[in-house]
N, C-alpha and C positions, 0 to 999 in steps of 0.2 A: 482541431478540437481541443478544448481545454477541460481537464478533469476538475470536478468539484474538490474543494479542500477535504471534505469528508472522505472521498475516494482515495485521494493522495495519502491521507493519514492511515487509512485501512491498509493500503499496500505497504507503507513504511512499517506499520506494526507487525504485519506478517513477516516481512523481511527481517526485522529486528529479532523476532522470536525464532525464526528459522536458524539463526546463528547463535542462539543463546546457549546451546549445549545443554548441560544439566541445570543451568541457572534458571530461576523463576523470578524474573523482575516483576515488580508491582506496576500497576497502572501509573502510579505517581512517578516511579523510576523512569518508565518509558516516556511519560509526558515531559519530565525534566530533561531527559536526554535529547528529546526532539524540540525542546523549547516551545511547547504548545500548552495551552491551558488544560489543566487536569480535567475540568468538567467536559470540555469538548472531546478529549481523548476517551473519557469514560463512556461517552455515547458510542464512539466507534468500537470500543472493546465490547460493549454490550451487544452491538449488532453482529460483530464477528463471532461472539460466543453463541448467539441465537442461530447463526448459520452453521455452527458446529466446526468452525475453523480453529478456534482456540478454546482453551479451558481457563477459567478464572476461579481461583480458590481464595477465599477470604481467611483472615486470621493469621495466627502465627504459622509460619511455614507455607503461607499461601503465595500466590503470585500468578503470573500468566505463563501458559505453555501452549505451544502449537500442537494441534492434533495431527494425526497421520492424514486425515482428510484435508487439513490446512496445508500441510507440506506438499501434497499432490494436487491441490486446487488449481484450476485453470485461472490464469491471470485475467483472461477475457471474461470468464464467468464472474469473477469478483468485481471487475469494473462494471459489468452489466448490472449486477445486483445493487451496487452503490450509486450508479448513475441513473438507474431507472430506465424505463422503456420509452420515455418521452421523445418527441421530435427535437431536432437541433434548433429549429426556429418555432416560435409560437404564432401560428397562423390564425388561431382562434381567439387570441387574447382579448383584452378589453376593446381594442379597435381591430376587428377582424380584417384580414387582408382582402381587398376587393378582387384579387386574382385567385382566391382560394379554390374556386370550382374548376379552374382551368390552368392551375400553376404546375409547371414542370420542375421547378426548383426544389420544391418540397420532397418529391420522390428522389431526386438526385442526391439531396442532402441525406435522406434516410439511407440510401444505398452506400454513401460514403461513410456514414456512421457505422453501419453494419460491417463494412470492410475494415474499419479501424478495430472494432471488437474482434472480428475474425482473425486479424493478424496477431492478436494477443492470445487467442484460444489455445494454440499449441504450447504456450509457455506455462510452466508450473511455478509455484513459489520457490521450489527447490532450484529450478533452472535459473531464476533471477538472482539467487544468492551464491551461485557458483563463483569460483575464483575469477578475478581478484576481488569481486564485490564483498564476499563473505568476510574476508580478512579485514577489509576497510570498515565494514559495519561493526565488527567486534571492537576495533580500535576506537571508533566514534562513540560507542556505548560506554567505553571505559575512559574516554577523554584523552586518548593518545593516538598517534598515527603509527600503526603496527609496521608500516613499510620502513620506518626509521631503523628498525632493528634487523632488517633483512639484509643478507649478504648482497653487496653490489649497490647498496643505497648511496645516495649522494652525500650523506651525513659523514663528517669526519670526526675522529675521536675527541677533538677539542671543542666541538660545537656543543652547546647546551641541549 
Protein backbone atom coordinates (compact mmCIF):
# COMPACT_ATOMS: atom_id res chain seq x y z
CA UNK A 1 0.00 0.00 0.00
CA UNK A 2 1.24 3.46 -0.81
CA UNK A 3 0.29 6.47 1.30
CA UNK A 4 -0.99 9.66 -0.26
CA UNK A 5 1.46 12.57 -0.20
CA UNK A 6 -1.04 14.41 2.02
CA UNK A 7 -0.87 11.58 4.60
CA UNK A 8 2.92 11.45 4.46
CA UNK A 9 3.17 15.17 5.09
CA UNK A 10 0.69 14.99 7.98
CA UNK A 11 2.77 12.33 9.71
CA UNK A 12 5.98 14.26 9.08
CA UNK A 13 4.47 17.48 10.50
CA UNK A 14 3.33 15.63 13.63
CA UNK A 15 6.76 14.08 14.05
CA UNK A 16 8.51 17.42 13.53
CA UNK A 17 6.32 19.15 16.10
CA UNK A 18 6.71 16.28 18.58
CA UNK A 19 10.43 17.05 18.84
CA UNK A 20 10.12 20.83 18.72
CA UNK A 21 10.41 21.20 22.50
CA UNK A 22 9.37 24.72 23.37
CA UNK A 23 9.92 26.04 19.84
CA UNK A 24 6.92 27.03 17.75
CA UNK A 25 7.93 26.81 14.10
CA UNK A 26 5.69 28.48 11.56
CA UNK A 27 4.03 26.64 8.70
CA UNK A 28 6.55 28.29 6.38
CA UNK A 29 9.48 27.10 8.55
CA UNK A 30 8.19 23.53 8.46
CA UNK A 31 7.48 23.69 4.72
CA UNK A 32 10.98 25.01 4.03
CA UNK A 33 12.53 22.36 6.28
CA UNK A 34 10.64 19.62 4.44
CA UNK A 35 11.24 21.20 1.04
CA UNK A 36 7.54 21.14 0.15
CA UNK A 37 5.29 23.91 -1.19
CA UNK A 38 3.93 26.16 1.54
CA UNK A 39 0.40 26.09 0.12
CA UNK A 40 0.28 22.29 0.18
CA UNK A 41 1.60 22.11 3.74
CA UNK A 42 -0.85 24.81 4.84
CA UNK A 43 -3.72 22.51 3.81
CA UNK A 44 -2.20 19.66 5.84
CA UNK A 45 -1.75 21.95 8.86
CA UNK A 46 -5.37 23.13 8.57
CA UNK A 47 -6.62 19.53 8.60
CA UNK A 48 -4.39 18.59 11.57
CA UNK A 49 -5.67 21.64 13.42
CA UNK A 50 -9.29 20.72 12.58
CA UNK A 51 -8.61 17.24 14.03
CA UNK A 52 -7.31 18.84 17.26
CA UNK A 53 -3.82 17.38 16.84
CA UNK A 54 -1.99 20.69 16.52
CA UNK A 55 -2.54 24.31 17.44
CA UNK A 56 -1.71 27.04 14.97
CA UNK A 57 -1.36 30.61 16.23
CA UNK A 58 -0.99 33.55 13.89
CA UNK A 59 0.94 36.74 14.30
CA UNK A 60 3.93 37.68 16.37
CA UNK A 61 4.88 34.85 18.67
CA UNK A 62 2.67 32.49 16.72
CA UNK A 63 3.51 29.15 15.23
CA UNK A 64 2.63 25.49 15.38
CA UNK A 65 2.51 23.31 18.48
CA UNK A 66 1.51 19.73 19.02
CA UNK A 67 -1.42 19.24 21.38
CA UNK A 68 -1.49 16.48 23.99
CA UNK A 69 -4.08 14.77 21.82
CA UNK A 70 -1.62 14.98 18.92
CA UNK A 71 1.22 13.53 20.99
CA UNK A 72 -0.85 10.49 21.99
CA UNK A 73 -2.72 10.12 18.68
CA UNK A 74 -2.73 6.68 17.11
CA UNK A 75 -0.70 6.62 13.90
CA UNK A 76 -3.31 4.22 12.49
CA UNK A 77 -6.12 6.68 13.23
CA UNK A 78 -4.21 9.54 11.60
CA UNK A 79 -3.49 7.46 8.50
CA UNK A 80 -7.14 6.35 8.29
CA UNK A 81 -8.33 9.95 8.58
CA UNK A 82 -6.04 11.18 5.81
CA UNK A 83 -6.37 8.17 3.52
CA UNK A 84 -10.16 8.00 3.81
CA UNK A 85 -12.28 4.89 3.92
CA UNK A 86 -12.22 4.08 0.24
CA UNK A 87 -11.37 0.76 -1.31
CA UNK A 88 -7.85 -0.03 -2.49
CA UNK A 89 -9.20 -0.58 -6.01
CA UNK A 90 -11.98 1.29 -7.79
CA UNK A 91 -14.40 -1.41 -8.88
CA UNK A 92 -17.21 1.06 -9.59
CA UNK A 93 -15.27 3.67 -11.60
CA UNK A 94 -16.06 4.95 -15.08
CA UNK A 95 -15.65 1.42 -16.42
CA UNK A 96 -17.12 -0.85 -13.73
CA UNK A 97 -15.44 -4.22 -13.31
CA UNK A 98 -17.54 -7.03 -14.83
CA UNK A 99 -16.60 -9.26 -11.88
CA UNK A 100 -17.95 -6.77 -9.35
CA UNK A 101 -20.90 -8.89 -8.20
CA UNK A 102 -18.81 -12.05 -7.69
CA UNK A 103 -15.29 -10.75 -7.03
CA UNK A 104 -13.30 -12.15 -4.14
CA UNK A 105 -10.30 -9.86 -4.69
CA UNK A 106 -12.06 -6.73 -3.47
CA UNK A 107 -12.79 -8.29 -0.05
CA UNK A 108 -9.24 -9.63 0.25
CA UNK A 109 -7.80 -6.21 -0.53
CA UNK A 110 -10.13 -4.56 1.98
CA UNK A 111 -8.97 -7.00 4.70
CA UNK A 112 -5.33 -6.35 3.78
CA UNK A 113 -5.91 -2.60 4.00
CA UNK A 114 -7.51 -2.97 7.42
CA UNK A 115 -4.60 -5.16 8.59
CA UNK A 116 -2.22 -2.40 7.46
CA UNK A 117 -4.13 0.21 9.48
CA UNK A 118 -4.46 -2.15 12.46
CA UNK A 119 -0.69 -2.66 12.55
CA UNK A 120 -0.31 1.12 12.97
CA UNK A 121 -3.06 1.50 15.60
CA UNK A 122 -0.91 0.72 18.68
CA UNK A 123 1.75 3.28 17.68
CA UNK A 124 1.42 6.86 18.89
CA UNK A 125 3.14 9.93 17.52
CA UNK A 126 5.29 9.93 20.65
CA UNK A 127 6.33 6.32 19.93
CA UNK A 128 7.54 7.08 16.41
CA UNK A 129 9.79 9.93 17.54
CA UNK A 130 11.52 7.95 20.28
CA UNK A 131 15.31 7.63 20.10
CA UNK A 132 17.11 7.66 17.74
CA UNK A 133 14.46 9.24 15.48
CA UNK A 134 13.82 12.30 17.65
CA UNK A 135 17.46 13.37 17.72
CA UNK A 136 17.71 13.01 13.95
CA UNK A 137 14.52 15.02 13.43
CA UNK A 138 15.90 17.85 15.54
CA UNK A 139 19.09 17.89 13.50
CA UNK A 140 17.24 17.86 10.20
CA UNK A 141 15.07 20.76 11.29
CA UNK A 142 18.21 22.74 12.17
CA UNK A 143 20.14 21.65 9.09
CA UNK A 144 22.76 19.57 10.95
CA UNK A 145 23.27 15.92 11.74
CA UNK A 146 23.26 15.75 15.56
CA UNK A 147 24.98 12.34 15.46
CA UNK A 148 28.20 14.11 14.42
CA UNK A 149 28.61 15.55 17.90
CA UNK A 150 27.80 12.31 19.73
CA UNK A 151 30.57 10.38 21.48
CA UNK A 152 31.71 7.46 19.36
CA UNK A 153 30.72 9.09 16.07
CA UNK A 154 32.83 8.36 13.01
CA UNK A 155 33.80 12.04 12.65
CA UNK A 156 37.39 12.92 13.45
CA UNK A 157 38.47 16.33 14.86
CA UNK A 158 40.04 17.49 11.58
CA UNK A 159 36.92 16.75 9.49
CA UNK A 160 34.77 19.75 8.59
